[in-house]
C-alpha positions in Angstrom: -0.9 -5.6 9.3 0.5 -4.7 5.9 0.2 -1.2 4.4 -2.5 -1.1 1.7 -2.8 0.6 -1.7 -3.8 4.1 -0.5 -0.8 4.3 1.9 1.7 3.1 -0.7 0.3 5.4 -3.4 0.4 8.3 -1.0 4.1 7.8 -0.4 4.7 7.4 -4.2 2.9 10.6 -5.0 4.8 12.6 -2.4 8.2 11.2 -3.4 7.5 11.7 -7.1 6.8 15.4 -6.5 9.8 15.9 -4.2 12.6 13.7 -5.5 12.7 13.9 -9.3 15.9 15.5 -10.5 17.8 15.0 -7.3 21.2 13.3 -7.4 22.5 10.8 -4.8 25.6 11.9 -3.0 26.1 9.1 -0.4 24.2 6.1 0.8 24.5 4.5 4.3 22.9 1.2 5.4 23.0 0.7 9.2 22.5 -3.1 9.0 21.7 -5.9 6.7 18.0 -6.2 7.8 16.6 -4.6 4.7 19.2 -5.9 2.4 18.3 -9.6 2.1 19.4 -9.9 -1.5 22.9 -8.7 -0.7 26.0 -10.2 1.0 27.4 -6.8 2.0 26.1 -3.3 2.6 28.6 -1.9 0.1 27.2 -4.2 -2.6 23.9 -2.3 -2.2 25.1 1.3 -1.5 27.6 1.4 -4.4 24.7 0.9 -6.9 23.1 4.2 -5.9 26.0 6.7 -5.5 25.9 9.5 -8.2 22.6 8.3 -9.6 19.9 10.8 -10.5 16.2 10.2 -9.8 14.1 10.2 -12.9 10.6 9.3 -11.5 8.9 7.4 -8.7 6.5 4.7 -9.8 4.6 1.9 -8.2 3.8 -1.7 -9.1 1.3 -3.2 -6.7 2.7 -2.4 -3.3 6.3 -1.9 -4.4 7.6 1.6 -4.7 9.9 2.0 -7.7 12.4 4.8 -7.6 13.6 5.0 -11.2 17.2 6.1 -11.7 19.1 7.4 -14.7 21.3 4.7 -16.1 18.4 2.2 -16.5 18.3 1.0 -13.0 15.5 1.1 -10.3 15.6 1.2 -6.5 12.8 -1.1 -5.4 11.3 -0.5 -1.9 8.9 -2.9 -0.2 7.7 -1.2 3.0 6.3 -4.5 4.4 4.1 -3.8 7.5 6.4 -1.5 9.4 8.7 0.5 7.0 8.4 4.2 6.3 10.3 6.4 3.9 11.0 9.8 5.5 12.4 13.1 4.1 14.8 14.8 6.5 17.3 17.7 6.6 20.9 16.4 6.9 21.2 17.9 10.4 18.1 16.1 11.7 18.8 13.5 14.4 18.7 10.0 13.1 15.8 8.0 14.5 16.2 4.6 16.0 15.6 1.8 13.6 16.8 3.8 10.6 18.0 1.2 8.1 19.0 3.4 5.2 20.0 7.0 4.6 20.3 8.4 1.1 21.9 11.9 1.1 21.3 14.0 -2.0 23.7 16.6 -3.4 21.0 19.2 -2.5 17.9 19.3 -0.4 18.4 16.8 2.4 18.0 13.0 2.8 15.6 10.1 2.3 15.6 7.7 5.1 14.1 4.2 5.5 12.9 3.7 9.1 11.7 0.1 10.0 11.1 -0.8 13.6 9.6 -4.2 12.7 12.3 -5.3 10.2 9.8 -6.1 7.5 11.0 -3.7 4.8 13.3 -4.6 1.9 15.3 -2.5 -0.6 17.2 -3.6 -3.7 18.4 -2.2 -7.0 17.6 -3.9 -10.3 18.0 -3.2 -14.0 14.8 -1.5 -15.0 14.3 -3.8 -18.0 14.4 -6.8 -15.7 11.8 -5.7 -13.1 9.4 -8.5 -14.1 12.1 -11.1 -13.6 13.3 -9.6 -10.3 9.8 -9.3 -8.9 7.9 -12.1 -10.5 4.9 -11.8 -8.2 3.9 -8.6 -10.1 3.0 -10.7 -13.2 0.1 -12.2 -11.2 -1.3 -8.8 -10.0 -4.9 -8.2 -10.8 -6.8 -4.9 -11.3 -5.2 -1.7 -10.0 -8.0 0.9 -9.6 -5.4 3.7 -9.0 -3.1 2.9 -11.9 -5.8 2.4 -14.5 -9.6 3.0 -14.4 -11.5 -0.3 -14.2 -15.0 -0.5 -15.7 -17.7 -2.3 -13.8 -18.2 -4.7 -16.7 -14.5 -5.8 -16.6 -14.7 -5.9 -12.8 -17.9 -8.0 -12.9 -16.5 -10.4 -15.5 -13.4 -11.1 -13.4 -15.5 -11.5 -10.3 -18.0 -13.9 -11.8 -15.2 -16.2 -12.9 -14.5 -17.0 -9.3 -16.6 -18.7 -6.6 -15.0 -17.3 -3.4 -16.1 -15.5 -0.3 -16.1 -11.8 -1.1 -13.7 -10.6 1.5 -11.2 -13.3 0.5 -11.6 -12.3 -3.1 -11.1 -8.5 -2.8 -8.1 -9.1 -0.6 -6.5 -11.3 -3.2 -3.8 -9.4 -5.2 -4.6 -11.6 -8.1 -8.0 -10.0 -8.3 -7.5 -6.4 -7.0 -4.1 -5.1 -5.9 -3.5 -3.8 -2.4 -6.7 -4.2 -0.6 -6.2 -5.4 3.0 -8.3 -5.9 6.1 -9.3 -2.3 6.8 -10.4 -1.3 3.3 -12.1 -4.7 2.6 -14.5 -4.1 5.5 -15.1 -0.5 4.4 -15.8 -1.5 0.8 -18.2 -4.3 1.7 -20.0 -2.0 4.1 -20.4 0.6 1.4 -21.7 -2.0 -1.0 -24.1 -3.5 1.5 -22.6 -7.0 1.0 -21.5 -9.6 3.6 -17.9 -10.6 3.9 -18.8 -14.3 3.5 -21.1 -13.9 0.5 -20.0 -16.1 -2.4 -18.8 -14.0 -5.3 -20.6 -15.7 -8.2 -24.0 -15.3 -6.5 -24.0 -11.5 -7.0 -26.6 -9.9 -9.3 -25.6 -7.2 -11.8 -26.9 -4.5 -9.4 -24.8 -5.9 -6.6 -21.7 -6.0 -8.8 -22.2 -2.4 -9.7 -22.5 -1.5 -6.0 -19.4 -3.4 -5.1 -17.4 -1.8 -8.0 -18.6 1.7 -7.0 -17.8 1.1 -3.4 -14.3 -0.2 -4.2 -13.4 2.7 -6.4 -15.0 5.3 -4.1 -13.4 3.9 -1.0 -9.9 3.9 -2.5 -10.4 7.4 -3.9 -11.5 8.7 -0.5 -8.7 7.0 1.3 -6.2 8.7 -1.1 -7.9 12.0 -0.6 -7.2 11.7 3.1 -3.7 10.4 2.5 -4.2 6.9 3.9 -5.2 5.3 7.2 -3.2 5.4 10.4 -4.5 3.3 13.3 -2.8 2.0 16.5 -2.4 -1.4 14.9 -0.6 0.1 11.9 0.7 3.6 12.2 1.2 5.4 8.9 2.9 8.7 8.1 3.8 10.1 4.8 7.5 11.1 3.9 7.1 14.4 5.7 5.8 12.8 8.9 2.1 13.6 8.4 -0.3 10.9 9.5 -3.0 9.6 7.2 -6.4 10.9 8.2 -8.8 8.4 6.7 -9.2 6.7 10.1 -11.5 9.6 11.0 -13.8 8.5 8.1 -14.0 4.7 8.7 -17.6 3.4 8.9 -17.1 0.0 10.4 -13.5 -1.2 10.9 -12.6 -1.2 14.5 -16.0 0.0 15.6 -17.5 -3.1 17.2 -20.6 -2.2 19.2 -20.9 1.4 17.9 -24.1 2.3 16.0 -24.0 1.7 12.3 -24.6 4.9 10.3 -26.8 2.9 7.9 -29.1 1.0 10.3 -28.5 2.5 13.8 -27.9 -1.1 14.9 -24.6 -2.0 16.7 -21.7 -2.9 14.4 -20.9 -6.6 14.6 -17.6 -8.4 14.3 -16.6 -11.9 13.5 -13.3 -13.8 13.1 -12.6 -14.4 9.4 -9.3 -15.6 8.1 -7.8 -15.3 11.5 -8.6 -11.6 11.9 -11.6 -9.5 13.0 -14.1 -8.6 10.3 -16.5 -5.7 11.0 -19.9 -5.4 9.4 -23.4 -4.1 9.7 -26.3 -6.5 10.1 -28.0 -5.0 7.0 -25.2 -6.3 4.7 -26.5 -9.3 2.7 
């Protein structure tokens, strides 16, 4: 299960507050697992030594650590990677794939038990060519406010089941299984409702639910569940799981109807919903 927009944005915000201005002293890569674009570890590590961090940005679900000298370290966490801040003296965890040591104030480590993360350095000006998928990204409700009219226009141009649509990065960036169920619950809409059948009022509800759910998930610093554990760079788990309304709650009473929450297989995974969703 991939990390979603609130988790990746939580990491970005923490790193941007903490890393800007720091200079890279050394870089170690323990294996080639996260270095799929390179033939040797040195080819990667040599691109970072002595570089200063200018900012930490995000494009979709990619974390972009912008470096002086017009280059950028791109981090794709996949479904199992975490970026962790550590003191130099801290024991190195198993599955640590990369350790960046700064001239001051500790280290940044990539830990990836599942082997799904990837890191690489590109010329900042060539980001679009190096990550072409970003050209196809749709609306990003965190990066730029999205009006309900723009949202509705994009939605009505498609004739797709709602859950499929809101999980499509070409429509909205970074919405996965957990947040899709929560958004549709808040909007009172079924996962298999066809998008171009929505009324103006239903579009407004869906837009409000999407923006509100992502905002709340960021407020609680993402969602950590047994199926997908998430901690921020300082090892603090996301707390939005305590505020989920339907996801993973099969059989429990819906807060809206007091009827048992239902689940159904959709797209190969469980979808959770309330019978009042239409």
